[in-house]
GUMARDO-300868 format. One record per residue: residue in one letter; chain; x, y, z of N, C-alpha, C in turn. Coordinates in pm, whole numbers. Example, Ala and Ser with C-alpha at 12.3 -4.5 7.8 and 13.67 -1.06 7.14 Angstrom:
2
<r residuo="A" cadena="A" n_x="1319" n_y="-569" n_z="780" ca_x="1230" ca_y="-450" ca_z="780" c_x="1320" c_y="-330" c_z="780"/>
<r residuo="S" cadena="A" n_x="1285" n_y="-225" n_z="708" ca_x="1367" ca_y="-106" ca_z="714" c_x="1290" c_y="3" c_z="787"/>
***
This chain:
129
<r residuo="X" cadena="A" n_x="-1860" n_y="3358" n_z="-7228" ca_x="-1869" ca_y="3331" ca_z="-7370" c_x="-2007" c_y="3371" c_z="-7422"/>
<r residuo="X" cadena="A" n_x="-2012" n_y="3466" n_z="-7509" ca_x="-2139" ca_y="3511" ca_z="-7564" c_x="-2166" c_y="3440" c_z="-7696"/>
<r residuo="X" cadena="A" n_x="-2289" n_y="3399" n_z="-7713" ca_x="-2332" ca_y="3337" ca_z="-7838" c_x="-2415" c_y="3435" c_z="-7916"/>
<r residuo="X" cadena="A" n_x="-2504" n_y="3385" n_z="-7998" ca_x="-2592" ca_y="3468" ca_z="-8078" c_x="-2691" c_y="3542" c_z="-7989"/>
<r residuo="X" cadena="A" n_x="-2724" n_y="3663" n_z="-8026" ca_x="-2825" ca_y="3739" ca_z="-7953" c_x="-2781" c_y="3783" c_z="-7814"/>
<r residuo="X" cadena="A" n_x="-2651" n_y="3778" n_z="-7784" ca_x="-2602" ca_y="3823" ca_z="-7655" c_x="-2622" c_y="3722" c_z="-7542"/>
<r residuo="X" cadena="A" n_x="-2679" n_y="3609" n_z="-7573" ca_x="-2700" ca_y="3505" ca_z="-7472" c_x="-2570" c_y="3432" c_z="-7446"/>
<r residuo="X" cadena="A" n_x="-2560" n_y="3377" n_z="-7328" ca_x="-2443" ca_y="3297" ca_z="-7294" c_x="-2447" c_y="3167" c_z="-7373"/>
<r residuo="X" cadena="A" n_x="-2333" n_y="3131" n_z="-7434" ca_x="-2327" ca_y="3006" ca_z="-7510" c_x="-2363" c_y="2890" c_z="-7418"/>
<r residuo="X" cadena="A" n_x="-2455" n_y="2806" n_z="-7461" ca_x="-2495" ca_y="2691" ca_z="-7382" c_x="-2619" c_y="2716" c_z="-7297"/>
<r residuo="X" cadena="A" n_x="-2662" n_y="2841" n_z="-7288" ca_x="-2777" ca_y="2875" ca_z="-7203" c_x="-2906" c_y="2812" c_z="-7254"/>
<r residuo="X" cadena="A" n_x="-2926" n_y="2812" n_z="-7386" ca_x="-3051" ca_y="2761" ca_z="-7443" c_x="-3065" c_y="2611" c_z="-7423"/>
<r residuo="X" cadena="A" n_x="-2957" n_y="2539" n_z="-7427" ca_x="-2962" ca_y="2394" ca_z="-7416" c_x="-2920" c_y="2346" c_z="-7277"/>
<r residuo="X" cadena="A" n_x="-2927" n_y="2433" n_z="-7180" ca_x="-2877" ca_y="2401" ca_z="-7046" c_x="-2944" c_y="2280" c_z="-6981"/>
<r residuo="X" cadena="A" n_x="-3076" n_y="2264" n_z="-6988" ca_x="-3135" ca_y="2144" ca_z="-6927" c_x="-3080" c_y="2014" c_z="-6987"/>
<r residuo="X" cadena="A" n_x="-3066" n_y="2009" n_z="-7118" ca_x="-3012" ca_y="1888" ca_z="-7182" c_x="-2863" c_y="1873" c_z="-7152"/>
<r residuo="X" cadena="A" n_x="-2794" n_y="1982" n_z="-7153" ca_x="-2650" ca_y="1978" ca_z="-7126" c_x="-2621" c_y="1930" c_z="-6984"/>
<r residuo="X" cadena="A" n_x="-2699" n_y="1976" n_z="-6886" ca_x="-2677" ca_y="1933" ca_z="-6749" c_x="-2723" c_y="1788" c_z="-6729"/>
<r residuo="X" cadena="A" n_x="-2823" n_y="1744" n_z="-6807" ca_x="-2863" ca_y="1604" ca_z="-6803" c_x="-2749" c_y="1516" c_z="-6853"/>
<r residuo="X" cadena="A" n_x="-2690" n_y="1553" n_z="-6965" ca_x="-2580" ca_y="1476" ca_z="-7021" c_x="-2459" c_y="1477" c_z="-6927"/>
<r residuo="X" cadena="A" n_x="-2437" n_y="1589" n_z="-6862" ca_x="-2329" ca_y="1599" ca_z="-6763" c_x="-2355" c_y="1500" c_z="-6649"/>
<r residuo="X" cadena="A" n_x="-2477" n_y="1497" n_z="-6599" ca_x="-2513" ca_y="1404" ca_z="-6490" c_x="-2493" c_y="1260" c_z="-6534"/>
<r residuo="X" cadena="A" n_x="-2530" n_y="1230" n_z="-6657" ca_x="-2514" ca_y="1095" ca_z="-6710" c_x="-2366" c_y="1055" c_z="-6712"/>
<r residuo="X" cadena="A" n_x="-2282" n_y="1147" n_z="-6753" ca_x="-2137" ca_y="1120" ca_z="-6755" c_x="-2084" c_y="1098" c_z="-6613"/>
<r residuo="X" cadena="A" n_x="-2134" n_y="1178" n_z="-6519" ca_x="-2092" ca_y="1162" ca_z="-6379" c_x="-2134" c_y="1024" c_z="-6327"/>
<r residuo="X" cadena="A" n_x="-2257" n_y="984" n_z="-6357" ca_x="-2306" ca_y="853" ca_z="-6314" c_x="-2216" c_y="742" c_z="-6369"/>
<r residuo="X" cadena="A" n_x="-2180" n_y="754" n_z="-6495" ca_x="-2095" ca_y="651" ca_z="-6557" c_x="-1956" c_y="645" c_z="-6493"/>
<r residuo="X" cadena="A" n_x="-1899" n_y="760" n_z="-6461" ca_x="-1770" ca_y="762" ca_z="-6392" c_x="-1784" c_y="697" c_z="-6254"/>
<r residuo="X" cadena="A" n_x="-1893" n_y="730" n_z="-6186" ca_x="-1914" ca_y="676" ca_z="-6051" c_x="-1937" c_y="525" c_z="-6053"/>
<r residuo="X" cadena="A" n_x="-1997" n_y="474" n_z="-6158" ca_x="-2015" ca_y="329" ca_z="-6169" c_x="-1881" c_y="257" c_z="-6172"/>
<r residuo="X" cadena="A" n_x="-1784" n_y="316" n_z="-6236" ca_x="-1650" ca_y="258" ca_z="-6242" c_x="-1581" c_y="273" c_z="-6106"/>
<r residuo="X" cadena="A" n_x="-1592" n_y="391" n_z="-6047" ca_x="-1527" ca_y="418" ca_z="-5918" c_x="-1581" c_y="328" c_z="-5809"/>
<r residuo="X" cadena="A" n_x="-1710" n_y="302" n_z="-5810" ca_x="-1773" ca_y="219" ca_z="-5707" c_x="-1712" c_y="80" c_z="-5697"/>
<r residuo="X" cadena="A" n_x="-1646" n_y="35" n_z="-5800" ca_x="-1584" ca_y="-97" ca_z="-5798" c_x="-1452" c_y="-98" c_z="-5722"/>
<r residuo="X" cadena="A" n_x="-1403" n_y="21" n_z="-5688" ca_x="-1276" ca_y="32" ca_z="-5616" c_x="-1304" c_y="36" c_z="-5465"/>
<r residuo="X" cadena="A" n_x="-1211" n_y="-16" n_z="-5385" ca_x="-1230" ca_y="-15" ca_z="-5239" c_x="-1190" c_y="118" c_z="-5176"/>
<r residuo="X" cadena="A" n_x="-1226" n_y="134" n_z="-5051" ca_x="-1179" ca_y="246" ca_z="-4970" c_x="-1245" c_y="379" c_z="-4998"/>
<r residuo="X" cadena="A" n_x="-1167" n_y="486" n_z="-4986" ca_x="-1222" ca_y="623" ca_z="-4998" c_x="-1283" c_y="652" c_z="-5134"/>
<r residuo="X" cadena="A" n_x="-1247" n_y="576" n_z="-5235" ca_x="-1302" ca_y="598" ca_z="-5369" c_x="-1454" c_y="592" c_z="-5367"/>
<r residuo="X" cadena="A" n_x="-1508" n_y="498" n_z="-5293" ca_x="-1655" ca_y="484" ca_z="-5287" c_x="-1719" c_y="604" c_z="-5219"/>
<r residuo="X" cadena="A" n_x="-1658" n_y="652" n_z="-5114" ca_x="-1712" ca_y="769" ca_z="-5043" c_x="-1714" c_y="890" c_z="-5135"/>
<r residuo="X" cadena="A" n_x="-1603" n_y="912" n_z="-5204" ca_x="-1594" ca_y="1025" ca_z="-5298" c_x="-1695" c_y="1007" c_z="-5410"/>
<r residuo="X" cadena="A" n_x="-1709" n_y="885" n_z="-5459" ca_x="-1804" ca_y="856" ca_z="-5566" c_x="-1946" c_y="892" c_z="-5526"/>
<r residuo="X" cadena="A" n_x="-1982" n_y="860" n_z="-5405" ca_x="-2119" ca_y="890" ca_z="-5358" c_x="-2142" c_y="1041" c_z="-5347"/>
<r residuo="X" cadena="A" n_x="-2041" n_y="1111" n_z="-5302" ca_x="-2052" ca_y="1258" ca_z="-5295" c_x="-2064" c_y="1317" c_z="-5435"/>
<r residuo="X" cadena="A" n_x="-1982" n_y="1265" n_z="-5525" ca_x="-1981" ca_y="1313" ca_z="-5663" c_x="-2114" c_y="1289" c_z="-5732"/>
<r residuo="X" cadena="A" n_x="-2170" n_y="1171" n_z="-5716" ca_x="-2296" ca_y="1141" ca_z="-5784" c_x="-2409" c_y="1229" c_z="-5729"/>
<r residuo="X" cadena="A" n_x="-2406" n_y="1257" n_z="-5599" ca_x="-2509" ca_y="1346" ca_z="-5542" c_x="-2501" c_y="1487" c_z="-5600"/>
<r residuo="X" cadena="A" n_x="-2381" n_y="1544" n_z="-5596" ca_x="-2368" ca_y="1682" ca_z="-5643" c_x="-2379" c_y="1690" c_z="-5796"/>
<r residuo="X" cadena="A" n_x="-2319" n_y="1595" n_z="-5866" ca_x="-2319" ca_y="1599" ca_z="-6012" c_x="-2456" c_y="1583" c_z="-6075"/>
<r residuo="X" cadena="A" n_x="-2542" n_y="1504" n_z="-6010" ca_x="-2678" ca_y="1488" ca_z="-6063" c_x="-2770" c_y="1601" c_z="-6015"/>
<r residuo="X" cadena="A" n_x="-2734" n_y="1662" n_z="-5905" ca_x="-2815" ca_y="1772" ca_z="-5851" c_x="-2810" c_y="1897" c_z="-5940"/>
<r residuo="X" cadena="A" n_x="-2702" n_y="1914" n_z="-6011" ca_x="-2690" ca_y="2030" ca_z="-6101" c_x="-2808" c_y="2030" c_z="-6199"/>
<r residuo="X" cadena="A" n_x="-2822" n_y="1921" n_z="-6271" ca_x="-2930" ca_y="1911" ca_z="-6371" c_x="-3068" c_y="1909" c_z="-6309"/>
<r residuo="X" cadena="A" n_x="-3081" n_y="1845" n_z="-6194" ca_x="-3211" ca_y="1839" ca_z="-6128" c_x="-3259" c_y="1979" c_z="-6091"/>
<r residuo="X" cadena="A" n_x="-3169" n_y="2063" n_z="-6043" ca_x="-3207" ca_y="2199" ca_z="-6006" c_x="-3233" c_y="2287" c_z="-6127"/>
<r residuo="X" cadena="A" n_x="-3157" n_y="2265" n_z="-6234" ca_x="-3184" ca_y="2339" ca_z="-6359" c_x="-3323" c_y="2300" c_z="-6410"/>
<r residuo="X" cadena="A" n_x="-3353" n_y="2172" n_z="-6406" ca_x="-3484" ca_y="2124" ca_z="-6451" c_x="-3596" c_y="2184" c_z="-6365"/>
<r residuo="X" cadena="A" n_x="-3577" n_y="2185" n_z="-6234" ca_x="-3677" ca_y="2247" ca_z="-6146" c_x="-3692" c_y="2396" c_z="-6178"/>
<r residuo="X" cadena="A" n_x="-3581" n_y="2461" n_z="-6207" ca_x="-3586" ca_y="2603" ca_z="-6241" c_x="-3669" c_y="2630" c_z="-6365"/>
<r residuo="X" cadena="A" n_x="-3671" n_y="2535" n_z="-6458" ca_x="-3750" ca_y="2551" ca_z="-6580" c_x="-3899" c_y="2558" c_z="-6549"/>
<r residuo="X" cadena="A" n_x="-3940" n_y="2500" n_z="-6438" ca_x="-4082" ca_y="2500" ca_z="-6400" c_x="-4108" c_y="2596" c_z="-6284"/>
<r residuo="X" cadena="A" n_x="-4018" n_y="2689" n_z="-6261" ca_x="-4033" ca_y="2781" ca_z="-6148" c_x="-4157" c_y="2868" c_z="-6164"/>
<r residuo="X" cadena="A" n_x="-4208" n_y="2909" n_z="-6050" ca_x="-4331" ca_y="2988" ca_z="-6049" c_x="-4305" c_y="3138" c_z="-6045"/>
<r residuo="X" cadena="A" n_x="-4180" n_y="3174" n_z="-6024" ca_x="-4145" ca_y="3316" ca_z="-6022" c_x="-3997" c_y="3331" c_z="-6058"/>
<r residuo="X" cadena="A" n_x="-3959" n_y="3453" n_z="-6086" ca_x="-3819" ca_y="3480" ca_z="-6117" c_x="-3731" c_y="3450" c_z="-5995"/>
<r residuo="X" cadena="A" n_x="-3783" n_y="3480" n_z="-5875" ca_x="-3709" ca_y="3453" ca_z="-5752" c_x="-3687" c_y="3302" c_z="-5734"/>
<r residuo="X" cadena="A" n_x="-3789" n_y="3224" n_z="-5764" ca_x="-3778" ca_y="3078" ca_z="-5755" c_x="-3677" c_y="3027" c_z="-5857"/>
<r residuo="X" cadena="A" n_x="-3681" n_y="3081" n_z="-5977" ca_x="-3585" ca_y="3044" ca_z="-6082" c_x="-3443" c_y="3073" c_z="-6036"/>
<r residuo="X" cadena="A" n_x="-3421" n_y="3193" n_z="-5981" ca_x="-3289" ca_y="3233" ca_z="-5933" c_x="-3242" c_y="3140" c_z="-5822"/>
<r residuo="X" cadena="A" n_x="-3331" n_y="3103" n_z="-5732" ca_x="-3295" ca_y="3013" ca_z="-5623" c_x="-3249" c_y="2878" c_z="-5678"/>
<r residuo="X" cadena="A" n_x="-3323" n_y="2820" n_z="-5771" ca_x="-3288" ca_y="2689" ca_z="-5828" c_x="-3157" c_y="2696" c_z="-5904"/>
<r residuo="X" cadena="A" n_x="-3136" n_y="2801" n_z="-5981" ca_x="-3013" ca_y="2813" ca_z="-6057" c_x="-2894" c_y="2843" c_z="-5966"/>
<r residuo="X" cadena="A" n_x="-2916" n_y="2914" n_z="-5858" ca_x="-2809" ca_y="2939" ca_z="-5761" c_x="-2766" c_y="2808" c_z="-5694"/>
<r residuo="X" cadena="A" n_x="-2864" n_y="2725" n_z="-5661" ca_x="-2832" ca_y="2594" ca_z="-5603" c_x="-2758" c_y="2509" c_z="-5706"/>
<r residuo="X" cadena="A" n_x="-2802" n_y="2511" n_z="-5830" ca_x="-2735" ca_y="2436" ca_z="-5935" c_x="-2588" c_y="2480" c_z="-5948"/>
<r residuo="X" cadena="A" n_x="-2564" n_y="2608" n_z="-5937" ca_x="-2428" ca_y="2661" ca_z="-5946" c_x="-2343" c_y="2611" c_z="-5828"/>
<r residuo="X" cadena="A" n_x="-2399" n_y="2615" n_z="-5709" ca_x="-2327" ca_y="2565" ca_z="-5591" c_x="-2296" c_y="2416" c_z="-5605"/>
<r residuo="X" cadena="A" n_x="-2391" n_y="2341" n_z="-5656" ca_x="-2370" ca_y="2197" ca_z="-5676" c_x="-2264" c_y="2171" c_z="-5782"/>
<r residuo="X" cadena="A" n_x="-2260" n_y="2254" n_z="-5885" ca_x="-2158" ca_y="2241" ca_z="-5988" c_x="-2019" c_y="2268" c_z="-5929"/>
<r residuo="X" cadena="A" n_x="-2012" n_y="2366" n_z="-5841" ca_x="-1883" ca_y="2396" ca_z="-5776" c_x="-1839" c_y="2279" c_z="-5687"/>
<r residuo="X" cadena="A" n_x="-1934" n_y="2220" n_z="-5615" ca_x="-1900" ca_y="2104" ca_z="-5533" c_x="-1855" c_y="1988" c_z="-5622"/>
<r residuo="X" cadena="A" n_x="-1924" n_y="1967" n_z="-5731" ca_x="-1887" ca_y="1861" ca_z="-5825" c_x="-1746" c_y="1882" c_z="-5876"/>
<r residuo="X" cadena="A" n_x="-1714" n_y="2006" n_z="-5908" ca_x="-1580" ca_y="2040" ca_z="-5954" c_x="-1476" c_y="2000" c_z="-5849"/>
<r residuo="X" cadena="A" n_x="-1504" n_y="2025" n_z="-5724" ca_x="-1414" ca_y="1988" ca_z="-5615" c_x="-1389" c_y="1836" c_z="-5613"/>
<r residuo="X" cadena="A" n_x="-1497" n_y="1757" n_z="-5619" ca_x="-1483" ca_y="1611" ca_z="-5613" c_x="-1408" c_y="1558" c_z="-5735"/>
<r residuo="X" cadena="A" n_x="-1433" n_y="1615" n_z="-5851" ca_x="-1362" ca_y="1573" ca_z="-5972" c_x="-1212" c_y="1603" c_z="-5960"/>
<r residuo="X" cadena="A" n_x="-1180" n_y="1720" n_z="-5909" ca_x="-1039" ca_y="1756" ca_z="-5888" c_x="-974" c_y="1663" c_z="-5788"/>
<r residuo="X" cadena="A" n_x="-1046" n_y="1628" n_z="-5682" ca_x="-992" ca_y="1538" ca_z="-5581" c_x="-966" c_y="1399" c_z="-5639"/>
<r residuo="X" cadena="A" n_x="-1060" n_y="1351" n_z="-5720" ca_x="-1040" ca_y="1221" ca_z="-5786" c_x="-916" c_y="1222" c_z="-5875"/>
<r residuo="X" cadena="A" n_x="-899" n_y="1330" n_z="-5948" ca_x="-783" ca_y="1341" ca_z="-6037" c_x="-654" c_y="1354" c_z="-5958"/>
<r residuo="X" cadena="A" n_x="-653" n_y="1439" n_z="-5857" ca_x="-531" ca_y="1463" ca_z="-5778" c_x="-488" c_y="1339" c_z="-5700"/>
<r residuo="X" cadena="A" n_x="-584" n_y="1261" n_z="-5656" ca_x="-553" ca_y="1140" ca_z="-5579" c_x="-524" c_y="1021" c_z="-5671"/>
<r residuo="X" cadena="A" n_x="-539" n_y="1040" n_z="-5799" ca_x="-523" ca_y="938" ca_z="-5904" c_x="-614" c_y="816" c_z="-5884"/>
<r residuo="X" cadena="A" n_x="-726" n_y="837" n_z="-5815" ca_x="-828" ca_y="732" ca_z="-5808" c_x="-878" c_y="706" c_z="-5950"/>
<r residuo="X" cadena="A" n_x="-889" n_y="816" n_z="-6024" ca_x="-919" ca_y="809" ca_z="-6168" c_x="-807" c_y="886" c_z="-6237"/>
<r residuo="X" cadena="A" n_x="-761" n_y="834" n_z="-6347" ca_x="-656" ca_y="901" ca_z="-6422" c_x="-699" c_y="1044" c_z="-6455"/>
<r residuo="X" cadena="A" n_x="-615" n_y="1142" n_z="-6421" ca_x="-651" ca_y="1282" ca_z="-6449" c_x="-690" c_y="1308" c_z="-6595"/>
<r residuo="X" cadena="A" n_x="-623" n_y="1241" n_z="-6688" ca_x="-656" ca_y="1263" ca_z="-6830" c_x="-796" c_y="1213" c_z="-6864"/>
<r residuo="X" cadena="A" n_x="-845" n_y="1114" n_z="-6791" ca_x="-980" ca_y="1064" ca_z="-6816" c_x="-1086" c_y="1159" c_z="-6763"/>
<r residuo="X" cadena="A" n_x="-1046" n_y="1249" n_z="-6674" ca_x="-1142" ca_y="1344" ca_z="-6616" c_x="-1134" c_y="1483" c_z="-6677"/>
<r residuo="X" cadena="A" n_x="-1033" n_y="1507" n_z="-6762" ca_x="-1013" ca_y="1641" ca_z="-6819" c_x="-1138" c_y="1698" c_z="-6884"/>
<r residuo="X" cadena="A" n_x="-1203" n_y="1621" n_z="-6971" ca_x="-1322" ca_y="1670" ca_z="-7042" c_x="-1437" c_y="1698" c_z="-6945"/>
<r residuo="X" cadena="A" n_x="-1454" n_y="1612" n_z="-6847" ca_x="-1562" ca_y="1629" ca_z="-6750" c_x="-1537" c_y="1752" c_z="-6663"/>
<r residuo="X" cadena="A" n_x="-1413" n_y="1772" n_z="-6622" ca_x="-1378" ca_y="1890" ca_z="-6543" c_x="-1398" c_y="2017" c_z="-6626"/>
<r residuo="X" cadena="A" n_x="-1360" n_y="2011" n_z="-6753" ca_x="-1379" ca_y="2125" ca_z="-6842" c_x="-1528" c_y="2159" c_z="-6859"/>
<r residuo="X" cadena="A" n_x="-1609" n_y="2056" n_z="-6878" ca_x="-1754" ca_y="2078" ca_z="-6891" c_x="-1810" c_y="2136" c_z="-6761"/>
<r residuo="X" cadena="A" n_x="-1763" n_y="2086" n_z="-6649" ca_x="-1808" ca_y="2138" ca_z="-6520" c_x="-1773" c_y="2287" c_z="-6507"/>
<r residuo="X" cadena="A" n_x="-1653" n_y="2324" n_z="-6547" ca_x="-1612" ca_y="2466" ca_z="-6544" c_x="-1703" c_y="2551" c_z="-6632"/>
<r residuo="X" cadena="A" n_x="-1738" n_y="2500" n_z="-6749" ca_x="-1826" ca_y="2574" ca_z="-6839" c_x="-1966" c_y="2590" c_z="-6779"/>
<r residuo="X" cadena="A" n_x="-2016" n_y="2484" n_z="-6716" ca_x="-2148" ca_y="2492" ca_z="-6652" c_x="-2147" c_y="2593" c_z="-6538"/>
<r residuo="X" cadena="A" n_x="-2040" n_y="2594" n_z="-6461" ca_x="-2027" ca_y="2693" ca_z="-6352" c_x="-2031" c_y="2834" c_z="-6410"/>
<r residuo="X" cadena="A" n_x="-1958" n_y="2854" n_z="-6518" ca_x="-1953" ca_y="2986" ca_z="-6583" c_x="-2092" c_y="3028" c_z="-6633"/>
<r residuo="X" cadena="A" n_x="-2161" n_y="2938" n_z="-6699" ca_x="-2295" ca_y="2968" ca_z="-6752" c_x="-2392" c_y="2999" c_z="-6639"/>
<r residuo="X" cadena="A" n_x="-2393" n_y="2914" n_z="-6538" ca_x="-2487" ca_y="2933" ca_z="-6425" c_x="-2455" c_y="3061" c_z="-6348"/>
<r residuo="X" cadena="A" n_x="-2327" n_y="3090" n_z="-6330" ca_x="-2288" ca_y="3214" ca_z="-6261" c_x="-2335" c_y="3336" c_z="-6338"/>
<r residuo="X" cadena="A" n_x="-2317" n_y="3333" n_z="-6470" ca_x="-2359" ca_y="3446" ca_z="-6554" c_x="-2510" c_y="3465" c_z="-6547"/>
<r residuo="X" cadena="A" n_x="-2585" n_y="3358" n_z="-6556" ca_x="-2731" ca_y="3367" ca_z="-6549" c_x="-2774" c_y="3427" c_z="-6415"/>
<r residuo="X" cadena="A" n_x="-2715" n_y="3377" n_z="-6307" ca_x="-2752" ca_y="3426" ca_z="-6173" c_x="-2715" c_y="3573" c_z="-6155"/>
<r residuo="X" cadena="A" n_x="-2597" n_y="3612" n_z="-6205" ca_x="-2556" ca_y="3753" ca_z="-6194" c_x="-2650" c_y="3844" c_z="-6272"/>
<r residuo="X" cadena="A" n_x="-2689" n_y="3800" n_z="-6392" ca_x="-2784" ca_y="3879" ca_z="-6473" c_x="-2915" c_y="3899" c_z="-6399"/>
<r residuo="X" cadena="A" n_x="-2966" n_y="3791" n_z="-6342" ca_x="-3094" ca_y="3800" ca_z="-6271" c_x="-3083" c_y="3885" c_z="-6146"/>
<r residuo="X" cadena="A" n_x="-2974" n_y="3873" n_z="-6073" ca_x="-2955" ca_y="3954" ca_z="-5953" c_x="-2942" c_y="4102" c_z="-5990"/>
<r residuo="X" cadena="A" n_x="-2871" n_y="4130" n_z="-6101" ca_x="-2856" ca_y="4267" ca_z="-6148" c_x="-2990" c_y="4325" c_z="-6192"/>
<r residuo="X" cadena="A" n_x="-3070" n_y="4243" n_z="-6258" ca_x="-3203" ca_y="4285" ca_z="-6301" c_x="-3292" c_y="4313" c_z="-6181"/>
<r residuo="X" cadena="A" n_x="-3279" n_y="4230" n_z="-6079" ca_x="-3357" ca_y="4245" ca_z="-5957" c_x="-3317" c_y="4373" c_z="-5883"/>
<r residuo="X" cadena="A" n_x="-3186" n_y="4403" n_z="-5881" ca_x="-3137" ca_y="4523" ca_z="-5812" c_x="-3172" c_y="4652" c_z="-5887"/>
<r residuo="X" cadena="A" n_x="-3196" n_y="4641" n_z="-6017" ca_x="-3232" ca_y="4758" ca_z="-6097" c_x="-3375" c_y="4805" c_z="-6069"/>
<r residuo="X" cadena="A" n_x="-3452" n_y="4718" n_z="-6009" ca_x="-3593" ca_y="4753" ca_z="-5984" c_x="-3609" c_y="4847" c_z="-5869"/>
***
């Protein structure tokens, strides 16, 4: 999805967007933690990966080089993909109602798309040199 100036929609506000995403993940996990059994294990995995997305984007903002930036954003993308997996598992197992996770899964897909595009652009730029 291209926005103004050819930039990927959501790219400019990515640190705030990933922070808000992490906050939503934390809130979902607070509810899940009250359930017994595998729900807690999945919740712990989800909170780790879901909060790591924003943490790596934030670290990337303070990177010392383009290579460091690419590394942090690549990790953020991998963490977003892992988060997507845990969200899908929660929905498929009905630990959380799938309809309650639809928006969060959709946002996760968008973040993956944005991060993938940024990383591909940087890798292409690096290969052009």
